[in-house]
DSSP file (Angstrom, degrees, kcal/mol; ACC not computed):
  #  RESIDUE AA STRUCTURE BP1 BP2  ACC     N-H-->O    O-->H-N    N-H-->O    O-->H-N    TCO  KAPPA ALPHA  PHI   PSI    X-CA   Y-CA   Z-CA
    1    1 A X              0   0    0      0, 0.0     2,-0.6     0, 0.0     0, 0.0   0.000 360.0 360.0 360.0 133.7  -15.6   14.2   -6.0
    2    2 A X        -     0   0    0      1,-0.1     0, 0.0     2,-0.1     0, 0.0  -0.706 360.0-173.0 -84.6 118.0  -12.0   14.4   -4.6
    3    3 A X        +     0   0    0     -2,-0.6     2,-0.5     2,-0.1    -1,-0.1   0.345  48.8 113.6 -94.4   6.8   -9.4   13.1   -7.0
    4    4 A X        -     0   0    0      1,-0.0     2,-0.6     2,-0.0    -2,-0.1  -0.674  63.5-136.3 -83.8 132.3   -6.5   13.4   -4.6
    5    5 A X        -     0   0    0     -2,-0.5     2,-1.4     1,-0.0     3,-0.2  -0.774   4.7-150.7 -83.0 117.9   -5.0    9.9   -3.7
    6    6 A X     >  -     0   0    0     -2,-0.6     4,-1.9     1,-0.2     3,-0.4  -0.699  18.3-178.9 -88.6  82.6   -4.3    9.5    0.0
    7    7 A X  H  > S+     0   0    0     -2,-1.4     4,-2.6     1,-0.2     5,-0.3   0.879  75.3  53.9 -56.3 -48.5   -1.4    7.0   -0.3
    8    8 A X  H  > S+     0   0    0      1,-0.2     4,-2.2     2,-0.2    -1,-0.2   0.894 112.7  45.5 -56.4 -41.2   -0.7    6.6    3.5
    9    9 A X  H  > S+     0   0    0     -3,-0.4     4,-1.7     1,-0.2    -1,-0.2   0.864 112.7  49.5 -72.0 -34.9   -4.4    5.7    4.1
   10   10 A X  H  X S+     0   0    0     -4,-1.9     4,-1.2     2,-0.2    -2,-0.2   0.886 110.7  50.0 -68.3 -41.1   -4.5    3.4    1.2
   11   11 A X  H  < S+     0   0    0     -4,-2.6    -2,-0.2     1,-0.2     3,-0.2   0.925 114.3  44.7 -60.0 -50.2   -1.3    1.6    2.3
   12   12 A X  H  < S+     0   0    0     -4,-2.2    20,-0.3    -5,-0.3    -2,-0.2   0.801 115.6  47.1 -71.2 -28.6   -2.8    1.2    5.9
   13   13 A X  H  < S+     0   0    0     -4,-1.7    -1,-0.2    -5,-0.1    -2,-0.2   0.616  85.4 121.4 -89.4 -17.2   -6.3    0.1    4.7
   14   14 A X     <  -     0   0    0     -4,-1.2    19,-0.2    -3,-0.2     4,-0.1  -0.111  56.9-150.4 -44.7 132.9   -4.8   -2.5    2.2
   15   15 A X  S    S+     0   0    0      2,-0.1     2,-0.2    17,-0.1    -1,-0.2   0.694  81.5  70.7 -82.1 -13.8   -5.9   -6.1    2.6
   16   16 A X  S    S-     0   0    0      1,-0.1    17,-0.4    21,-0.0    18,-0.3  -0.664  98.0-100.0 -97.9 156.4   -2.5   -7.2    1.2
   17   17 A X        -     0   0    0     16,-0.3     2,-0.4    -2,-0.2    -2,-0.1  -0.538  36.3-166.2 -68.0 142.3    0.9   -6.9    3.0
   18   18 A X        +     0   0    0     -2,-0.2    13,-1.7    -7,-0.1     2,-0.4  -0.963  13.0 171.3-135.2 111.4    2.7   -3.9    1.7
   19   19 A X  E     -A   30   0A   0     -2,-0.4     2,-0.4    11,-0.2    11,-0.2  -0.982  11.8-170.1-127.3 131.5    6.4   -3.8    2.6
   20   20 A X  E     -A   29   0A   0      9,-1.3     8,-3.1    -2,-0.4     9,-1.4  -0.961   4.7-169.8-124.9 139.6    9.1   -1.4    1.4
   21   21 A X  E     -A   27   0A   0     -2,-0.4     6,-0.2     6,-0.3    28,-0.1  -0.914  20.9-118.4-127.8 156.1   12.9   -1.7    2.0
   22   22 A X    >   -     0   0    0      4,-2.1     3,-1.7    -2,-0.3    -1,-0.1  -0.090  47.4 -83.7 -76.8-179.4   15.7    0.7    1.4
   23   23 A X  T 3  S+     0   0    0      1,-0.3    47,-0.1     2,-0.1    -1,-0.1   0.697 131.5  51.3 -63.7 -18.7   18.7    0.0   -0.9
   24   24 A X  T 3  S-     0   0    0      2,-0.1    -1,-0.3    46,-0.0     3,-0.1   0.418 121.6-104.9 -95.9   2.7   20.4   -1.9    2.0
   25   25 A X  S <  S+     0   0    0     -3,-1.7    25,-2.0     1,-0.3     2,-0.3   0.710  70.3 145.4  82.6  14.5   17.4   -4.0    2.6
   26   26 A X  B     -B   49   0B   0     23,-0.2    -4,-2.1    24,-0.1     2,-0.4  -0.711  54.7-114.1 -84.8 135.8   16.2   -2.4    5.8
   27   27 A X  E     +A   21   0A   0     21,-3.0    20,-3.2    18,-0.4    -6,-0.3  -0.618  41.0 167.2 -75.4 126.8   12.5   -2.3    6.1
   28   28 A X  E     +     0   0A   0     -8,-3.1     2,-0.4    -2,-0.4    -7,-0.2   0.529  63.7  40.2-117.1 -14.4   11.1    1.1    6.0
   29   29 A X  E     +A   20   0A   0     -9,-1.4    -9,-1.3    16,-0.1    -1,-0.3  -0.998  55.1 165.4-138.0 135.0    7.4    0.5    5.5
   30   30 A X  E     -A   19   0A   0     -2,-0.4   -11,-0.2   -11,-0.2    12,-0.1  -0.822  17.3-159.3-152.7 106.5    5.1   -2.2    7.1
   31   31 A X    >>  -     0   0    0    -13,-1.7     4,-1.6    -2,-0.3     3,-0.8  -0.298  36.3 -96.2 -89.1 176.0    1.4   -2.1    7.0
   32   32 A X  H 3> S+     0   0    0      1,-0.3     4,-2.1   -20,-0.3     5,-0.1   0.823 123.3  53.7 -57.8 -35.2   -1.2   -3.7    9.1
   33   33 A X  H 3> S+     0   0    0    -17,-0.4     4,-2.2   -19,-0.2   -16,-0.3   0.791 103.2  56.2 -73.3 -22.3   -1.6   -6.6    6.6
   34   34 A X  H <> S+     0   0    0     -3,-0.8     4,-2.5   -18,-0.3     5,-0.5   0.875 107.4  50.7 -71.8 -38.6    2.1   -7.3    6.8
   35   35 A X  H  X S+     0   0    0     -4,-1.6     4,-2.1     1,-0.2    -2,-0.2   0.933 111.6  46.6 -65.3 -41.8    1.6   -7.7   10.5
   36   36 A X  H  < S+     0   0    0     -4,-2.1    -2,-0.2     1,-0.2    -1,-0.2   0.888 117.7  42.9 -60.4 -44.6   -1.2  -10.1   10.1
   37   37 A X  H  < S+     0   0    0     -4,-2.2    -2,-0.2     1,-0.1    -1,-0.2   0.888 127.7  25.7 -73.5 -41.3    0.6  -12.1    7.5
   38   38 A X  H  < S-     0   0    0     -4,-2.5    -3,-0.2     2,-0.2    -2,-0.2   0.609  96.7-125.5 -99.8 -20.6    4.1  -12.3    9.1
   39   39 A X  S  < S+     0   0    0     -4,-2.1     2,-0.4    -5,-0.5    -4,-0.1   0.438  70.6 115.4  81.9  -0.2    3.3  -11.9   12.8
   40   40 A X        -     0   0    0     -6,-0.4    -1,-0.2    -5,-0.1    -2,-0.2  -0.870  63.4-126.4 -99.3 135.7    5.6   -9.0   13.5
   41   41 A X     >  -     0   0    0     -2,-0.4     4,-1.5     1,-0.1     3,-0.2  -0.324  28.6-111.2 -70.8 159.6    4.4   -5.5   14.5
   42   42 A X  H  > S+     0   0    0      1,-0.2     4,-3.1     2,-0.2     3,-0.4   0.912 121.9  56.6 -65.5 -37.1    5.5   -2.6   12.5
   43   43 A X  H  4 S+     0   0    0      1,-0.2    -1,-0.2     2,-0.2    -3,-0.0   0.883 107.9  46.7 -54.6 -40.3    7.6   -1.7   15.6
   44   44 A X  H  4 S+     0   0    0     -3,-0.2    -1,-0.2     1,-0.1    -2,-0.2   0.763 119.9  40.4 -69.9 -27.5    9.3   -5.0   15.5
   45   45 A X  H >< S+     0   0    0     -4,-1.5     3,-2.0    -3,-0.4   -18,-0.4   0.844  85.1  97.1 -91.6 -47.3    9.9   -4.8   11.8
   46   46 A X  T 3< S+     0   0    0     -4,-3.1   -18,-0.2     1,-0.3     3,-0.1  -0.260  93.2  15.2 -58.8 136.2   11.0   -1.3   10.9
   47   47 A X  T 3  S+     0   0    0    -20,-3.2    -1,-0.3     1,-0.3     2,-0.2   0.360 104.1 107.9  81.5  -3.1   14.6   -0.8   10.6
   48   48 A X  S <  S-     0   0    0     -3,-2.0   -21,-3.0   -21,-0.2    -1,-0.3  -0.569  75.3 -85.9-104.4 173.9   15.4   -4.3   10.5
   49   49 A X  B >   -B   26   0B   0    -23,-0.2     3,-2.0    -2,-0.2   -23,-0.2  -0.380  28.8-119.1 -75.2 147.5   16.6   -6.5    7.6
   50   50 A X  G >> S+     0   0    0    -25,-2.0     3,-2.2     1,-0.3     4,-0.7   0.688 104.4  88.6 -50.7 -21.4   14.4   -8.2    5.1
   51   51 A X  G 34  +     0   0    0      1,-0.3     3,-0.4   -26,-0.2    -1,-0.3   0.758  68.1  79.2 -55.2 -19.1   16.0  -11.3    6.6
   52   52 A X  G <4 S+     0   0    0     -3,-2.0    -1,-0.3     1,-0.2    -2,-0.2   0.852 110.3  19.8 -57.7 -37.5   13.1  -11.2    9.1
   53   53 A X  T <4 S+     0   0    0     -3,-2.2     2,-0.6    -4,-0.2    -1,-0.2   0.284 101.5  97.9-119.3  12.7   10.8  -12.7    6.5
   54   54 A X  S  < S-     0   0    0     -4,-0.7     5,-0.1    -3,-0.4     0, 0.0  -0.898  80.3-121.4 -97.6 114.9   13.2  -14.3    4.1
   55   55 A X    >>  -     0   0    0     -2,-0.6     3,-1.8     1,-0.1     4,-0.8  -0.329  24.5-119.8 -55.5 139.6   13.5  -18.1    5.0
   56   56 A X  H >> S+     0   0    0      1,-0.3     3,-1.1     2,-0.2     4,-0.5   0.898 111.9  59.9 -54.3 -46.0   17.3  -18.7    5.8
   57   57 A X  H 34 S+     0   0    0      1,-0.2    -1,-0.3     2,-0.1     4,-0.1   0.695 111.6  40.2 -62.1 -14.0   17.5  -21.3    2.9
   58   58 A X  H <> S+     0   0    0     -3,-1.8     4,-3.1     2,-0.1    -1,-0.2   0.457  88.6  93.5-102.4 -13.7   16.5  -18.6    0.4
   59   59 A X  H <X S+     0   0    0     -3,-1.1     4,-2.7    -4,-0.8     5,-0.2   0.893  81.4  51.7 -59.7 -45.0   18.4  -15.7    1.8
   60   60 A X  H  X S+     0   0    0     -4,-0.5     4,-1.6     1,-0.2    -1,-0.2   0.889 115.8  41.4 -58.2 -42.2   21.6  -16.1   -0.4
   61   61 A X  H  > S+     0   0    0     -3,-0.2     4,-2.0     2,-0.2    -1,-0.2   0.904 113.5  55.1 -76.7 -37.6   19.6  -16.2   -3.6
   62   62 A X  H  X S+     0   0    0     -4,-3.1     4,-2.6     1,-0.2    -2,-0.2   0.916 110.5  43.9 -53.5 -48.3   17.4  -13.4   -2.4
   63   63 A X  H  X S+     0   0    0     -4,-2.7     4,-2.0    -5,-0.2     5,-0.2   0.777 109.2  56.1 -76.8 -24.1   20.2  -11.1   -1.7
   64   64 A X  H  X S+     0   0    0     -4,-1.6     4,-2.1    -5,-0.2    -1,-0.2   0.937 112.8  42.7 -67.0 -44.1   22.0  -11.8   -4.9
   65   65 A X  H  X S+     0   0    0     -4,-2.0     4,-2.4     2,-0.2     5,-0.2   0.901 113.4  52.9 -67.3 -43.0   18.8  -10.8   -6.8
   66   66 A X  H  X S+     0   0    0     -4,-2.6     4,-1.9    -5,-0.2    -1,-0.2   0.910 109.5  47.4 -55.7 -45.3   18.3   -7.8   -4.6
   67   67 A X  H  X S+     0   0    0     -4,-2.0     4,-2.3     2,-0.2    -1,-0.2   0.912 109.7  52.7 -60.5 -48.0   21.6   -6.5   -5.1
   68   68 A X  H  X S+     0   0    0     -4,-2.1     4,-2.5     1,-0.2     6,-0.4   0.878 112.2  46.3 -58.5 -38.4   21.4   -7.0   -8.9
   69   69 A X  H  X S+     0   0    0     -4,-2.4     4,-2.5     2,-0.2    -1,-0.2   0.857 112.4  50.8 -76.3 -32.4   18.1   -5.0   -9.0
   70   70 A X  H  < S+     0   0    0     -4,-1.9    -2,-0.2    -5,-0.2    -1,-0.2   0.822 115.9  42.4 -72.5 -30.4   19.6   -2.2   -6.8
   71   71 A X  H  < S+     0   0    0     -4,-2.3    -2,-0.2    -5,-0.2    -1,-0.2   0.960 130.4  22.4 -79.3 -51.8   22.6   -2.0   -9.1
   72   72 A X  H  < S-     0   0    0     -4,-2.5    -3,-0.2     2,-0.2    -2,-0.2   0.648  87.7-132.6 -95.1 -17.2   20.8   -2.2  -12.4
   73   73 A X     <  +     0   0    0     -4,-2.5     2,-0.4     1,-0.3    -4,-0.2   0.555  68.4 120.1  78.3   3.6   17.2   -1.0  -11.7
   74   74 A X        -     0   0    0     -6,-0.4     2,-0.3    -5,-0.1    -1,-0.3  -0.852  38.7-178.0-112.2 140.0   15.9   -4.0  -13.6
   75   75 A X              0   0    0     -2,-0.4   -10,-0.0    -3,-0.1     0, 0.0  -0.811 360.0 360.0-120.1 167.5   13.7   -6.7  -12.3
   76   76 A X              0   0    0     -2,-0.3    -2,-0.0     0, 0.0    -1,-0.0   0.493 360.0 360.0 -69.2 360.0   12.5   -9.8  -14.2
């Protein structure tokens, strides 16, 4: 039995959306389940702001929290 985890394959095969963003909120990882959930291809999403998937009415609050987490490293 191979005990090595193939993380890229796991992310691609996951049934749940997996999205990763850098400290500036730019999308750096977007798996096929995220494509199905949000309707944007990885090509459309990668390099763009998380605003792509954050409803406008929640953006201010989202970015306040995001910046706090980036500054402190702590989440709720």
